[in-house]
Structure formats: structure tokens, C-alpha cells
C-alpha positions in Angstrom: -28.7 28.0 18.5 -25.9 28.1 21.2 -22.4 26.4 19.1 -20.5 23.5 20.9 -17.4 24.0 21.5 -15.0 21.0 20.1 -11.3 20.6 20.6 -9.5 19.8 17.4 -6.1 18.1 17.3 -3.5 18.2 15.2 -1.2 15.3 14.6 2.3 16.3 13.4 4.0 12.6 10.9 6.8 11.3 12.3 8.5 12.1 9.0 8.1 14.9 6.6 4.4 15.8 5.2 1.0 16.6 6.1 -0.2 17.9 9.2 -3.3 16.0 10.4 -6.5 17.7 12.1 -8.0 14.9 14.4 -11.5 15.1 14.9 -11.7 11.5 16.6 -9.6 9.7 19.0 -6.6 8.5 17.6 -3.7 9.8 15.2 -1.6 9.7 12.5 0.2 6.2 12.8 3.1 4.7 10.8 1.5 2.0 8.2 -2.1 3.4 8.5 -3.7 4.9 4.6 -4.4 2.9 2.0 -1.0 1.0 1.3 1.3 2.4 -2.4 0.9 0.1 -5.3 3.9 2.2 -7.2 4.7 5.5 -7.7 2.3 8.0 -9.1 2.7 10.7 -11.8 -0.1 13.0 -13.2 -0.2 12.3 -17.2 -2.7 14.5 -19.1 -3.6 11.8 -22.7 -5.5 13.1 -25.7 -7.4 10.4 -27.2 -10.2 10.3 -30.4 -14.1 10.3 -28.3 -15.0 6.6 -29.2 -12.1 5.4 -27.7 -12.8 7.4 -24.5 -16.0 5.5 -24.6 -15.1 2.6 -24.9 -12.8 2.3 -22.0 -15.9 3.5 -20.2 -18.0 0.7 -21.1 -14.6 -1.3 -20.1 -14.5 0.5 -16.9 -18.4 0.1 -15.9 -18.4 -3.8 -17.3 -14.7 -4.3 -14.7 -16.5 -2.1 -11.7 -13.3 -0.3 -11.8 -11.5 3.0 -11.8 -10.6 4.3 -15.2 -6.8 4.7 -13.5 -7.3 0.6 -12.2 -8.7 0.5 -15.7 -5.4 2.3 -17.2 -3.2 0.3 -15.3 -4.9 -3.4 -16.1 -4.3 -2.5 -20.5 -0.5 -0.4 -19.6 0.3 -3.4 -17.7 -1.4 -6.4 -19.6 0.3 -4.2 -23.5 3.6 -4.8 -21.5 3.3 -8.5 -20.6 1.9 -9.5 -24.2 5.3 -7.5 -25.5 7.4 -9.2 -23.7 6.3 -12.8 -24.0 6.5 -12.1 -27.8 10.0 -10.5 -27.4 11.0 -14.1 -25.4 
């Protein structure tokens, strides 16, 4: 079986960042991709297994990612505290 030769383009972003390997038409564009909703920080969270199970149940009910569920719970808690203070 003969291998076909295909060209690969390397995209260099306008700002500092990662190189892009392009296998099709187009290229890295300003504003392309998923829009940021905030700052990403990695955290390690230790919870009892029954809490993880409950979070998984809620995640499945809401059909959302673990990150989205935790974000919703944290935001709701902060909003609730803010309302009770004011």
C-alpha cells in the first residue's frame, strides 16, 4: 500500500501562544474558537463519596459537565449570601 503525501501547514498566532497544525483550509484567526467565560484555575477537591455521588446524579439530571455544575452551585451560593447580607 503506497502512502500519499499531504502537506501540513503550521499556523503561527499573531500573539504569543501555541503553534497550530492545520490539516485543512483556513487557519488560526483572531476571535476563533470557544469564548472564555472566566479565568481557569486548577483545583483539587476532596469530598466524601456520597457527595460525589450526589454531584454525579445532579450532573446527569441537568445534562451538564462537572465544571458547569460546580460553577452553578458556587455562583448560586455566592448570590444567596449576597442577598442575605443586603
